[in-house]
MDAnalysis code that builds the backbone (N, CA, C; Angstrom):
import MDAnalysis as mda
import numpy as np

u = mda.Universe.empty(519, n_residues=173, atom_resindex=np.repeat(np.arange(173), 3), trajectory=True)
u.add_TopologyAttr("name", ["N", "CA", "C"] * 173)
u.add_TopologyAttr("resid", np.arange(1, 174))
u.add_TopologyAttr("resname", ["MET", "ALA", "ASP", "ILE", "ASP", "LEU", "SER", "ASN", "VAL", "GLY", "PRO", "LEU", "GLN", "ILE", "LEU", "ALA", "VAL", "ASP", "PHE", "ASP", "GLU", "PRO", "ALA", "PHE", "SER", "GLY", "LYS", "ILE", "HIS", "ASP", "GLU", "LEU", "GLN", "LYS", "LEU", "ARG", "ASP", "GLN", "LYS", "PHE", "ILE", "ARG", "ILE", "VAL", "ASP", "GLY", "VAL", "ALA", "VAL", "GLN", "LYS", "ASP", "GLU", "SER", "GLY", "ASN", "VAL", "ILE", "ILE", "LEU", "GLU", "GLU", "SER", "ASP", "LEU", "SER", "SER", "GLU", "GLU", "ASN", "GLU", "LYS", "TYR", "GLY", "ALA", "ILE", "ILE", "GLY", "GLY", "LEU", "ILE", "GLY", "ILE", "GLY", "SER", "GLY", "ASP", "ALA", "GLU", "VAL", "ALA", "ARG", "GLU", "SER", "SER", "GLU", "TYR", "VAL", "ALA", "GLU", "ARG", "PHE", "ASN", "GLU", "ARG", "TYR", "GLU", "TYR", "GLY", "LEU", "ASP", "LYS", "GLU", "ASP", "LEU", "GLU", "ASP", "LEU", "THR", "GLU", "ASN", "ILE", "PRO", "ALA", "GLY", "ASP", "ALA", "MET", "LEU", "ILE", "LEU", "LEU", "ILE", "GLU", "HIS", "VAL", "TRP", "ALA", "ILE", "PRO", "PHE", "ARG", "ASN", "ALA", "VAL", "ARG", "ASP", "ALA", "GLY", "GLY", "VAL", "LEU", "LEU", "ALA", "GLN", "ASP", "PHE", "LEU", "SER", "PRO", "GLU", "LEU", "LEU", "ILE", "SER", "VAL", "GLY", "GLU", "GLU", "VAL", "LEU", "GLN", "GLN"])
u.atoms.positions = np.array([
    [-8.939, -19.995, -3.558],
    [-8.170, -19.521, -3.556],
    [-6.884, -20.323, -3.892],
    [-6.765, -21.186, -4.101],
    [-6.193, -22.767, -4.554],
    [-4.977, -22.357, -5.872],
    [-6.201, -21.609, -6.853],
    [-4.960, -21.324, -7.775],
    [-3.768, -19.367, -7.536],
    [-4.604, -19.803, -6.645],
    [-3.639, -18.357, -5.987],
    [-2.054, -18.627, -6.006],
    [-0.734, -18.155, -6.068],
    [-0.001, -18.473, -5.660],
    [0.425, -17.030, -4.866],
    [0.584, -17.573, -3.550],
    [1.048, -15.745, -2.864],
    [2.806, -15.854, -2.414],
    [3.201, -17.000, -3.051],
    [4.362, -17.149, -2.276],
    [5.840, -16.076, -3.361],
    [4.388, -15.302, -4.248],
    [5.272, -14.730, -5.409],
    [4.695, -13.273, -4.580],
    [3.861, -13.034, -3.805],
    [3.829, -11.655, -3.794],
    [4.429, -11.386, -1.911],
    [4.693, -10.120, -2.210],
    [5.629, -9.667, -1.122],
    [4.592, -9.187, 0.018],
    [4.762, -9.135, 0.787],
    [4.372, -8.389, 2.224],
    [3.581, -7.098, 1.811],
    [2.561, -6.798, 2.830],
    [2.049, -5.928, 2.238],
    [1.844, -4.174, 2.744],
    [2.090, -2.858, 2.857],
    [2.203, -2.227, 3.379],
    [1.489, -1.009, 3.570],
    [1.043, -0.163, 4.024],
    [0.072, 1.097, 3.443],
    [1.076, 2.516, 3.993],
    [1.441, 3.539, 2.900],
    [1.566, 4.816, 3.952],
    [0.491, 6.023, 3.509],
    [0.450, 6.534, 4.629],
    [-0.378, 7.535, 5.198],
    [0.776, 9.350, 4.774],
    [1.078, 9.621, 4.723],
    [1.546, 10.848, 5.311],
    [0.911, 11.785, 5.045],
    [1.142, 12.875, 5.881],
    [0.290, 14.615, 5.110],
    [1.367, 15.756, 5.331],
    [2.281, 16.554, 4.663],
    [2.685, 17.465, 4.594],
    [1.792, 19.366, 5.040],
    [2.194, 19.556, 5.870],
    [1.915, 20.844, 5.980],
    [3.165, 21.888, 6.022],
    [1.923, 22.828, 5.018],
    [3.035, 23.316, 4.163],
    [4.407, 23.207, 3.152],
    [4.476, 21.806, 2.154],
    [5.079, 21.151, 2.219],
    [5.991, 21.574, 0.764],
    [7.177, 21.495, 0.989],
    [8.419, 21.817, 0.365],
    [9.253, 20.708, -0.834],
    [7.753, 20.288, -1.941],
    [8.213, 19.368, -2.455],
    [10.002, 19.366, -3.581],
    [11.024, 18.887, -3.668],
    [11.900, 18.982, -4.495],
    [11.843, 17.927, -5.168],
    [11.050, 16.861, -5.319],
    [11.447, 16.067, -6.510],
    [12.054, 14.405, -5.741],
    [12.940, 15.086, -4.250],
    [13.496, 14.182, -3.363],
    [12.511, 13.145, -3.167],
    [11.679, 12.777, -2.810],
    [11.122, 11.897, -2.395],
    [10.535, 11.315, -3.607],
    [10.306, 11.771, -4.622],
    [10.158, 10.424, -6.009],
    [11.026, 9.623, -5.693],
    [12.460, 10.603, -5.949],
    [14.246, 10.335, -6.487],
    [13.968, 9.436, -6.222],
    [13.728, 8.850, -4.283],
    [14.023, 7.957, -3.341],
    [13.937, 6.626, -3.603],
    [11.628, 6.984, -3.699],
    [11.107, 6.004, -4.390],
    [11.656, 4.952, -5.104],
    [11.858, 5.695, -6.319],
    [12.348, 5.111, -7.332],
    [13.732, 4.936, -7.887],
    [14.516, 4.925, -6.463],
    [15.676, 4.250, -6.091],
    [15.173, 2.586, -6.118],
    [14.142, 2.699, -4.774],
    [14.338, 1.349, -4.394],
    [13.533, 0.579, -4.880],
    [12.487, 1.246, -6.198],
    [12.061, 0.622, -6.881],
    [13.099, 0.009, -8.377],
    [13.847, 0.818, -8.175],
    [14.748, 0.473, -9.508],
    [15.664, -0.901, -8.674],
    [15.913, -0.853, -7.986],
    [16.183, -2.351, -7.101],
    [16.148, -3.315, -6.569],
    [14.723, -3.026, -7.218],
    [13.675, -4.623, -6.545],
    [13.509, -4.552, -5.240],
    [13.253, -3.087, -4.289],
    [12.540, -3.380, -2.932],
    [11.826, -3.198, -2.790],
    [10.788, -2.585, -3.420],
    [9.681, -2.759, -3.579],
    [8.938, -2.203, -4.832],
    [7.525, -2.095, -5.480],
    [6.822, -2.621, -5.772],
    [5.558, -1.801, -5.316],
    [5.281, -0.352, -6.605],
    [4.466, 0.505, -5.654],
    [3.233, -0.673, -6.601],
    [2.453, -0.604, -5.798],
    [0.892, -1.341, -5.597],
    [0.001, 0.033, -6.095],
    [-0.612, 0.946, -5.389],
    [-1.010, 1.863, -5.142],
    [-0.208, 3.855, -5.101],
    [-0.606, 4.600, -5.503],
    [0.332, 6.070, -4.725],
    [-1.402, 6.782, -5.665],
    [-0.396, 7.921, -4.427],
    [-1.770, 8.731, -4.631],
    [-1.086, 9.824, -4.002],
    [-0.585, 11.034, -5.004],
    [0.217, 12.175, -3.646],
    [-1.670, 13.198, -4.076],
    [-1.032, 13.616, -3.587],
    [-2.270, 15.170, -3.425],
    [-2.208, 16.287, -2.866],
    [-2.061, 17.607, -3.719],
    [-1.949, 18.411, -2.650],
    [-3.327, 19.549, -3.526],
    [-3.441, 21.214, -2.392],
    [-3.969, 21.725, -2.170],
    [-3.524, 22.851, -2.144],
    [-3.344, 24.309, -3.890],
    [-3.117, 24.917, -3.242],
    [-3.615, 26.456, -2.038],
    [-3.235, 27.602, -1.946],
    [-3.638, 28.966, -0.531],
    [-4.664, 28.569, -1.429],
    [-5.284, 28.475, -2.949],
    [-6.230, 28.836, -4.292],
    [-7.362, 28.615, -3.829],
    [-6.972, 27.261, -3.247],
    [-8.445, 25.514, -2.742],
    [-8.373, 24.881, -4.639],
    [-6.920, 25.209, -5.197],
    [-6.558, 24.822, -7.097],
    [-6.204, 23.307, -6.302],
    [-6.339, 21.701, -6.963],
    [-5.834, 20.557, -6.445],
    [-5.134, 19.938, -7.375],
    [-3.803, 19.277, -6.837],
    [-3.399, 19.051, -7.779],
    [-3.048, 17.106, -7.871],
    [-3.380, 16.505, -8.530],
    [-3.544, 15.325, -8.039],
    [-2.809, 14.016, -9.299],
    [-1.287, 13.524, -8.395],
    [-0.398, 12.065, -9.524],
    [-0.586, 10.954, -8.989],
    [-0.701, 10.117, -9.884],
    [-1.460, 9.035, -8.999],
    [0.240, 7.778, -10.208],
    [0.459, 6.945, -9.321],
    [1.995, 5.943, -9.823],
    [0.955, 5.170, -8.996],
    [1.082, 3.147, -10.265],
    [1.452, 2.082, -9.973],
    [2.516, 1.542, -10.842],
    [2.953, 0.296, -10.251],
    [3.973, -0.878, -11.062],
    [2.875, -2.019, -11.346],
    [1.775, -2.018, -11.241],
    [0.890, -2.816, -11.839],
    [0.661, -2.717, -12.917],
    [0.307, -3.953, -13.576],
    [-0.646, -3.882, -14.820],
    [-1.684, -4.135, -14.484],
    [-2.477, -3.984, -15.735],
    [-4.065, -4.399, -15.525],
    [-4.746, -5.770, -14.864],
    [-4.126, -6.752, -15.445],
    [-3.210, -8.255, -15.163],
    [-3.413, -8.091, -13.556],
    [-2.325, -7.455, -13.257],
    [-2.050, -7.422, -12.063],
    [-3.180, -6.463, -11.318],
    [-3.034, -5.978, -11.365],
    [-4.631, -5.048, -10.862],
    [-5.199, -6.606, -10.210],
    [-5.821, -7.782, -11.224],
    [-6.625, -8.013, -10.807],
    [-6.515, -9.417, -9.710],
    [-4.436, -10.236, -10.291],
    [-4.478, -10.588, -8.976],
    [-4.004, -10.089, -8.415],
    [-4.082, -8.847, -7.903],
    [-4.378, -8.395, -6.249],
    [-5.704, -7.444, -5.784],
    [-6.594, -7.615, -6.806],
    [-7.777, -8.179, -6.513],
    [-8.804, -8.727, -5.679],
    [-7.484, -10.327, -6.130],
    [-8.239, -11.474, -6.155],
    [-7.346, -12.080, -4.713],
    [-5.994, -11.814, -4.930],
    [-5.894, -11.879, -3.424],
    [-7.031, -10.935, -2.410],
    [-6.431, -10.211, -2.291],
    [-7.104, -9.552, -1.196],
    [-8.502, -10.118, -1.092],
    [-9.133, -10.228, -1.788],
    [-10.569, -10.182, -1.464],
    [-10.539, -11.270, -0.674],
    [-9.704, -12.165, -1.610],
    [-9.571, -14.015, -1.146],
    [-8.795, -14.238, 0.586],
    [-8.059, -12.655, 1.469],
    [-7.378, -12.847, 2.377],
    [-8.161, -12.090, 2.892],
    [-9.154, -11.531, 2.717],
    [-9.640, -10.792, 4.050],
    [-11.038, -11.563, 3.830],
    [-11.401, -12.964, 3.278],
    [-12.443, -13.532, 3.363],
    [-13.937, -13.969, 3.407],
    [-13.930, -13.049, 2.409],
    [-14.804, -12.662, 1.010],
    [-15.747, -13.933, -0.040],
    [-16.399, -14.783, 0.538],
    [-16.521, -15.816, 0.373],
    [-15.887, -17.658, 1.480],
    [-15.917, -16.415, 2.371],
    [-14.612, -18.216, 2.602],
    [-15.432, -19.177, 3.363],
    [-15.255, -20.167, 3.432],
    [-16.084, -21.764, 3.516],
    [-16.440, -22.072, 2.676],
    [-16.306, -22.080, 1.027],
    [-17.072, -22.733, 0.279],
    [-15.931, -22.925, -0.839],
    [-14.893, -23.441, -1.860],
    [-13.993, -22.874, -2.251],
    [-14.757, -22.564, -3.650],
    [-15.779, -23.054, -4.098],
    [-16.237, -22.310, -5.743],
    [-16.535, -20.879, -5.073],
    [-17.398, -20.506, -3.706],
    [-18.146, -19.224, -3.463],
    [-16.826, -18.267, -3.594],
    [-15.666, -19.400, -2.661],
    [-14.576, -18.442, -2.667],
    [-13.474, -17.620, -3.518],
    [-14.151, -18.640, -4.534],
    [-13.287, -17.862, -6.069],
    [-14.216, -17.391, -7.004],
    [-15.549, -17.368, -6.556],
    [-15.855, -16.328, -7.803],
    [-16.460, -14.931, -6.546],
    [-15.747, -15.456, -5.061],
    [-16.108, -13.933, -4.551],
    [-14.384, -13.141, -5.319],
    [-13.543, -14.148, -5.046],
    [-11.888, -13.795, -5.065],
    [-12.543, -12.903, -7.343],
    [-12.944, -13.763, -7.420],
    [-13.601, -12.618, -9.081],
    [-13.924, -11.690, -8.595],
    [-14.723, -11.639, -8.065],
    [-15.238, -10.133, -8.407],
    [-14.858, -9.481, -7.566],
    [-13.984, -9.525, -5.995],
    [-12.956, -8.547, -6.104],
    [-11.764, -7.767, -6.877],
    [-11.853, -8.780, -7.307],
    [-11.227, -8.621, -8.782],
    [-11.447, -7.725, -9.195],
    [-12.404, -7.934, -10.267],
    [-13.728, -7.609, -11.257],
    [-13.442, -5.666, -10.528],
    [-13.841, -5.549, -9.130],
    [-14.115, -4.471, -9.258],
    [-13.029, -3.398, -8.440],
    [-11.735, -3.970, -7.969],
    [-10.804, -3.849, -7.489],
    [-10.152, -2.727, -8.933],
    [-9.898, -3.780, -10.095],
    [-9.757, -3.850, -11.617],
    [-9.949, -2.815, -12.312],
    [-11.997, -2.439, -12.287],
    [-12.527, -0.892, -12.185],
    [-12.506, 0.605, -11.691],
    [-11.344, -0.048, -10.078],
    [-11.160, 1.426, -10.130],
    [-10.658, 2.470, -10.383],
    [-10.491, 4.061, -9.859],
    [-9.749, 4.899, -10.557],
    [-8.694, 4.727, -11.121],
    [-8.162, 4.587, -11.846],
    [-6.272, 4.401, -12.595],
    [-5.661, 3.280, -11.533],
    [-5.831, 3.624, -10.622],
    [-5.028, 2.516, -10.253],
    [-5.569, 2.468, -7.783],
    [-6.572, 2.130, -8.072],
    [-6.638, 1.570, -7.161],
    [-8.143, 2.749, -6.304],
    [-7.832, 4.171, -6.566],
    [-8.691, 5.420, -5.872],
    [-9.822, 4.897, -6.943],
    [-11.280, 5.287, -6.887],
    [-12.041, 5.699, -7.232],
    [-12.304, 7.517, -7.451],
    [-12.910, 7.808, -7.733],
    [-12.992, 9.416, -8.103],
    [-13.828, 10.051, -7.087],
    [-14.570, 9.011, -6.168],
    [-14.740, 9.601, -4.811],
    [-14.385, 10.225, -3.442],
    [-12.983, 8.493, -3.648],
    [-12.372, 8.136, -3.137],
    [-10.969, 10.191, -2.716],
    [-10.670, 10.567, -4.443],
    [-10.196, 11.155, -4.616],
    [-10.557, 11.930, -4.206],
    [-11.936, 12.358, -4.400],
    [-12.758, 14.065, -3.913],
    [-11.963, 13.785, -2.070],
    [-13.078, 12.926, -1.202],
    [-12.724, 12.639, -0.136],
    [-11.572, 13.232, 0.264],
    [-10.561, 12.428, -0.313],
    [-9.441, 13.347, -0.072],
    [-9.091, 14.719, -0.034],
    [-9.127, 15.133, -1.041],
    [-9.123, 16.539, -2.072],
    [-9.978, 17.575, -0.873],
    [-11.765, 17.177, -0.055],
    [-12.198, 18.353, 0.154],
    [-11.354, 17.951, 1.920],
    [-10.640, 16.899, 2.922],
    [-9.986, 16.789, 3.415],
    [-8.795, 18.063, 3.879],
    [-8.052, 18.115, 2.679],
    [-6.858, 18.684, 2.933],
    [-6.947, 20.028, 2.859],
    [-6.030, 20.983, 4.081],
    [-6.730, 22.389, 3.823],
    [-5.533, 23.169, 3.145],
    [-6.043, 24.451, 2.725],
    [-5.362, 24.848, 1.547],
    [-4.190, 24.771, 1.759],
    [-2.785, 24.767, 1.145],
    [-1.655, 25.210, 1.370],
    [-0.931, 23.497, 1.714],
    [-1.744, 22.393, 1.999],
    [-1.193, 21.299, 2.224],
    [-1.325, 20.625, 1.000],
    [-0.438, 19.256, 1.503],
    [-0.582, 18.128, 0.515],
    [-0.996, 15.521, 1.547],
    [-0.547, 15.819, 1.037],
    [-0.866, 14.795, 1.242],
    [-0.868, 13.040, 0.304],
    [0.023, 12.078, 1.021],
    [0.784, 11.150, 0.149],
    [0.868, 9.554, 1.006],
    [-0.481, 8.883, -0.224],
    [-0.693, 7.343, 0.344],
    [-0.061, 6.383, -0.276],
    [0.564, 5.582, -0.215],
    [1.352, 4.497, -0.700],
    [0.963, 3.648, -0.497],
    [1.236, 2.255, -0.934],
    [0.589, 1.198, -0.651],
    [1.845, 0.871, -1.714],
    [2.442, -0.115, -0.710],
    [3.820, -0.356, -1.449],
    [3.863, -2.320, -1.222],
    [4.385, -3.107, -2.101],
    [4.956, -3.763, -1.635],
    [6.789, -4.488, -1.405],
    [6.716, -5.225, -0.563],
    [8.212, -5.151, -0.415],
    [8.762, -6.429, -0.270],
    [9.178, -6.113, -1.699],
    [9.610, -6.885, -2.951],
    [10.905, -8.403, -1.859],
    [11.866, -7.052, -1.965],
    [13.049, -7.637, -1.388],
    [12.926, -8.620, -0.097],
    [11.615, -8.803, 0.766],
    [10.987, -10.153, 1.558],
    [11.258, -11.604, 0.420],
    [9.923, -11.356, -0.387],
    [9.795, -12.753, -1.068],
    [10.407, -13.544, -0.333],
    [11.949, -13.305, -0.913],
    [12.865, -14.260, -0.722],
    [13.217, -15.204, 0.769],
    [13.372, -13.742, 1.554],
    [13.271, -13.752, 2.805],
    [11.991, -15.108, 3.817],
    [10.814, -14.418, 3.342],
    [9.630, -14.884, 3.715],
    [9.407, -16.574, 3.241],
    [9.742, -16.932, 1.985],
    [9.338, -17.941, 1.687],
    [10.975, -19.421, 1.847],
    [11.962, -18.474, 2.531],
    [13.192, -19.502, 3.314],
    [12.531, -19.027, 4.321],
    [12.061, -19.073, 5.542],
    [11.132, -18.856, 6.077],
    [10.477, -20.197, 5.931],
    [9.315, -19.843, 5.501],
    [7.676, -20.601, 6.324],
    [8.665, -22.241, 5.648],
    [9.591, -22.448, 4.672],
    [9.825, -23.737, 3.628],
    [11.368, -24.364, 5.006],
    [11.352, -23.499, 6.083],
    [12.288, -23.272, 7.422],
    [11.226, -24.586, 8.551],
    [10.084, -24.454, 7.569],
    [8.841, -24.386, 9.522],
    [8.778, -23.113, 10.067],
    [9.239, -22.106, 10.312],
    [8.773, -20.879, 10.611],
    [7.752, -20.327, 10.403],
    [7.058, -19.525, 11.043],
    [6.186, -18.830, 11.972],
    [6.229, -17.449, 11.926],
    [6.000, -16.308, 11.200],
    [6.120, -15.111, 11.501],
    [4.820, -14.888, 12.212],
    [4.930, -14.374, 14.266],
    [4.405, -13.461, 14.395],
    [4.392, -12.244, 15.204],
    [5.423, -11.380, 15.150],
    [4.667, -10.262, 15.030],
    [5.505, -9.068, 13.957],
    [5.107, -8.071, 13.298],
    [6.030, -7.597, 12.637],
    [5.083, -6.355, 13.085],
    [6.869, -5.187, 12.657],
    [6.208, -3.434, 13.079],
    [7.245, -2.518, 12.380],
    [7.347, -1.590, 12.463],
    [8.688, -0.417, 12.055],
    [8.560, 0.360, 13.314],
    [9.709, -0.265, 13.409],
    [10.225, 0.607, 14.887],
    [11.091, 2.624, 14.389],
    [10.620, 3.535, 14.604],
    [10.716, 4.643, 14.453],
    [12.232, 5.201, 15.436],
    [12.968, 6.179, 15.439],
    [13.665, 6.800, 16.235],
    [12.385, 7.438, 16.801],
    [11.830, 8.083, 17.180],
    [10.859, 8.694, 17.114],
    [10.280, 7.737, 18.390],
    [9.846, 7.035, 18.096],
    [8.938, 5.909, 18.861],
    [9.670, 5.325, 20.254],
    [11.203, 5.235, 19.537],
    [12.298, 4.096, 20.453],
    [12.620, 5.325, 21.365],
    [11.746, 6.737, 21.334],
    [13.189, 7.974, 22.619],
    [11.460, 7.843, 22.672],
    [10.502, 7.791, 22.648],
    [9.251, 7.947, 23.189],
    [9.406, 6.671, 24.479],
    [9.873, 5.150, 24.031],
    [9.315, 3.947, 25.007],
    [10.404, 4.622, 25.906],
    [12.291, 4.689, 25.105],
    [12.648, 4.987, 25.940],
    [12.673, 6.213, 27.459],
    [11.762, 7.251, 27.282],
    [11.792, 8.145, 28.125],
    [10.471, 7.634, 29.219],
    [9.312, 6.733, 28.542],
    [8.793, 5.753, 29.553],
    [9.962, 5.159, 30.698],
    [10.094, 4.566, 30.163],
    [11.006, 3.730, 30.749],
    [11.788, 4.355, 32.112],
    [12.788, 5.573, 31.688],
    [12.955, 6.373, 32.462],
    [12.127, 7.019, 33.521],
    [11.350, 7.443, 33.420],
    [9.912, 7.295, 33.796],
    [9.076, 6.747, 35.598],
    [10.018, 5.376, 34.782],
    [9.592, 4.880, 35.165],
    [10.475, 4.159, 36.941],
])
């Protein structure tokens, strides 16, 4: 992995959202597009699946990555998950292998079997959104922290619902 520059890759986050009786108006797409336009995020891989009451399936896919970037991300992911760790040559070959497999996936990272599994498990009338996003905004901040000798100890998102449940638990003690 020595030839892969991770300083230009932002933190990745996967989001999986279920919609019971969805009422789509385009607002989700519009908000994602605003974030992309402002260079806050990049969509590495995105798929939306909706099944109507008759069982008909609509699949929408999106990615901001070119084929070359798909290969790069495949190599990075392969290296980071430890494929071929221990030997530099094996690590390079493993990264290349993962990059090739990643790039061969159906359009943007999910193959046909993955999509079939998704659609089979969605009840009629429901929808699902799965996004793998890169937090582009965090790259300069993360690099500045590293340059100053800092090491990330923890990270997470705290939703208002989570904070409310924590507060309820604290109050019960």
